[in-house]
N, C-alpha and C positions, 0 to 999 in steps of 0.2 A: 292481412284483411285489413282494408283504412274502415273506417265508419265515421261518416261526418254528421253528427245528429243537431237538426235544426227546430229553432223557435217558432212561432208565428210571426214574429219580427225578422228573424231572417230570411224567411220566403219573399218578402219583398225587399230585401237589400242583398240581391243576387245581383252581379254582375257580369258583363262581357267585359275584355280587355279587348282595346281596339285595335292593337299591333300586339304582334312577337312582341316578347321581352327580350333584348340582348342580352342580357347577364344570363338568364335562362339558358337561352340559345347557345351561351357561348360556351355553357357547362356540357349540356347534352352534344355540343360538337366535339368535345374530349370524349365523351363516350363512345361515339359514332367512331373514332379512332381507334380505340380498343375494341370495340365492339360493332362490327359495322351495321348489324340490321342487313336487309333485304338489298343483294346486290343489285336487281334493277332499279331500286330508289336511292341507294345510298351509294351504290360504287363508282359511277362518275366523279361525284362530288370528293368520297375519299380520295381517288387517284391525284385528283389537283390538289386536294389540301395537302396530301403526305409531302408532295415535292417542294410545298412552300411552308409548310409549317417549322417554326424555329425550336430548334431542340430547348434554348433558355426556359422558353416558354413553358413546354412539357415538363421539363424538369422540376418547375414549382407545379404546374397544375397536376399532372399525374398522381403523385401522392398525395393530394386535395381530394381529388375528383375518384373515387372508387365505387363499387358497386353496388356495396352495402349502405353506405351513406356519404356523405359530403355535408359542410359546414351551409349553414343557413346564412351567415353572414355575405358568401359569395351572390347570393340571388336577392339582394335587398327589394323594397316596396318601389324606391325611387326608379329601378329599371323601366317602369311604365311611362318615367317621363322623358327616358332616352338615354344613349350611354352615357356621355358628359354627368348626369345627374348620378346615375349608378357608381361612377366611380369614384366620385365625391362621397355619395355614401359608404363606399367600400372601407374608404380610408377614414372616415368618420366612426368607424366602427370600435364601439366601447370595449375596452381592457375584460371589462366581465364577458361580454358576448364572447369574444377571443377564446378568452379561459375556458368556457362553455363547451362551443363549438369542436376545441381542441381534443378535448377530454372525450368527447363523446364519442370523436374520429379515432383516438387512443385505444377506446373499448374493440375494436376490431382485431386487436393484437398483431396487427403487422408491423413490417421494420418500418420506423419512422426516420428522414434525415434530421440532421443537426438541427435545422432553420426553425425547426417545425415549434419546439418547446421556447425559442425565442418568440415566437409568432405567438404564443397561448399565453407568453410573459407579457403583452402587446407591444412588442419592439417594432416601433417604427418605422425601419431600415426594412425590416422582412415583408410587415403588411404592404411599404412601396412596392416592393417586388412583386408582389402578388397581384396588385392592381395592375401593373404593369404589364404582367403574363395575361390576363385578363383581355386588357385592351389591344395587346399586340394580338394574340391570339385570334379573338374577334376580327379585326381587319382582316385576316388570313383565311380565317375558316368560314366564317358568318356574312361579314358584309357585302362579299361579293354575289351573296346566293339572298341577300335581302328581298330582291322585287319579287323572286319566286316563294319568299317565304311568305311575304304579303299576300301574294296571290292565292296560295292556300289559304292561309287564316282569313282571307276576306270571303272566299267559296264556304268555309266552314261559318262564320259570321251570318251569311244569308240564311244557312240551313237552321241554324238555332232562332235565328229573329221569325222566321217563318213558324215555327214549333211555339215559341215565344208568343207571338200573337195569336194564334190560332188556340192555344190550350192555355195562356199563363208560363207564370214559372214553373209549375210543377210539369207541364207540357213539355216545358224546354229540357227538366232534369229528364225527364224519360224519353229524352231524343238521345241520349249517351248510351242505352242500351245497345250492344252488351258489354259495353266497356265498364259502365256503372250502372248500378241497380238501383230505381229510386221504390223506397215504399215508405211513405211519410210516417215519422219524420227523421227517417235517414236513410243518406245515401253510403251505398256500400261500394268499396271499390276494390278488386283483386288486386295486392300488391306484396311484393315479397318481403314487406314487413309488418306487425302488427302494429296497429295506432289507431286511438279515439280522438275524435275531433270536440269538442262541444263548441257552438259556434255562442251562444249565449247572448246573440242579438247583436251581433259584430259583423254581421251579414257574409258573404263568401264572393272573392274575385274567380272568375274562370279565367287561365288565361290558356290560349290554343296554342301549342308550338309546333313548326316545323321538324325541328331536329329530335323532337323527344319520336320514344319508339317503343311500344309496349304498356306498360302499365301507366296510370295517370301517376303524379308525384303531388307531393305538398313540403311545405318549411316542419321539419322534426319539432319546433320547440312550438307546444301547443299554446303557449301565450304570445306569439307573433301574429299580425293579424292576417287572416287565413285566405289561404290563396290554393287553386287547386288547377294546377297543369297537367293538360290532356295531350297525346296526340293527334294530330289533324290528318283525316284522310288525304293520302297523298293518290297524283296523276303522274302515275312512271312518265308519259309524254313529256312532263314538265320539265322531265330530270334530263332527257337526253340532249346532249350539243346537238345544235340544228347544222347541217351542213350547209354550203353556199346551194347545192342542186336543190336537195328536200325543201329548204325553207323557199327557196326562191320560186320554186314550182308552186307551195303552197300558197304564197303571199299574192303572184298572181292570176289565183282560180278566185282569190278576193274581186277581181275587177269585176262590177256589176253592181247593179242600185241594189237588188233585193241583201244581197249580204251585208253590205253597206247600214242598211237600214235596221237589221237583226242586230247588227254589233252595237248600233246608234240606242236600240229601244232595250237593250238589256237593263243600264242602269245599274240598281243596286245589288240586282238580281233577279231573275224572269223565269218563268216557267216555258215549257214548250208552247203551252197551252195560251198564256198572256204574252207571249212573241207573236203568235199566230194571229191573233186579233189586232194587237198593232201595226202588224205590216199588211196585213190586209192579203196572208196567203193562207193557204191550208196547214195544218198541224206537220201532215207529212214532209211538205216543204221544208217547214222550219228545221224540222230534223235531219233534213240533206244540208241546208247551209249552216247549220250547228258542227255538223261532222265537219266540213271542210274549216271551218272558224278554230275547231278544237286542235283538229290536227296541225293548222298554225301557227299553234300555242297563242292565239287570240283571246280565246272563253277557255272554262275551265267547269265539267259539266260534273253533278252530283246527283242521286237521288232523296229525296224528302220524302218520305211515305212512298205513296203511290204517285207522286209527281217527280219530274225532271228539272233541276233547277242551274241555271247557266249564270254565270258570274263571269265578269271582263278579268283579264290580267292587265299586269302591266305595262304588256306590249302592246296589249288590244288597246289600252286608253292613250297611251304614248300615240298609237296610230289616229285614233279619232283624234288628237289634239292636234298632230300636222294639218285635215283637213279644214280647207276654208268653209265658213259658215253657210249653208243651202237653204232654201226654202224647204221646210219642215215637209210640206204634202208632197214635193217633188223629192226629194229624199227617201218616201215612201211608197213612190210607184212603182210596182213589181219590175224585174228587167222584163 
């Protein structure tokens, strides 16, 4: 069980990360190779990545990324700025942090390779090997799937933003049930480890993750800036490889002004009833059109309370970006 204790100041300092964190995603992708998770979700990804993963990278990362614990220095806060900043921060890890993280890893009692002792001593060459492995594995296992990761994170952020606007920060924290349970001033999370984090006015950054599966996660050192990484809900339809026949048929079904208007009207996230008002058609008609858009992988749909929320995927955004500007009224006239 993880318990995160808030003060009144912390309630106003809860933040949502804008994008997936490349370092957390890289660490989780190593987990997914060892423990794939649900086949409909991760099966195709794993089949593709296994063929391209570099053995030298896994020789470094697998001993570090274990089920019970992995070092905090692998996921520096600079990851939210992008991979280059994160790798630079990893290479600048203080020797004291390396020693502390490696000591914690050794407590698992599992066999460790020779280079881990040198890493614990702050050996620069070994640290550079770890950084190179993280960068290389990210290129193979994470970067090719980044658009899908961003689509899922954007959909999740839209859901959470609705909860925040309607019910405030406490409503945002409540929106994570049953994954997490908010009972002011404590957020409880079922985890395979026991930990209590007192925020003490530092606030909390919520980081949605594409490759995470199961329980949310945190940095194990309670003195580090508090983050809570949680798995987003997944749409299996976005994971399948689109065949030319299937995808071509779906895209062809988009030809028509009403579906184009629905796609253009989604914005940062819209419910079915909102789209019906904007486009000027019935909610039932919008539901039919969004089903086709979803099948074509142009939008993603999730439920927020009693409402259904639609968000656009990178593929949908790219399609709109290729369209010439038209008169707005003409765009929204039903076909």
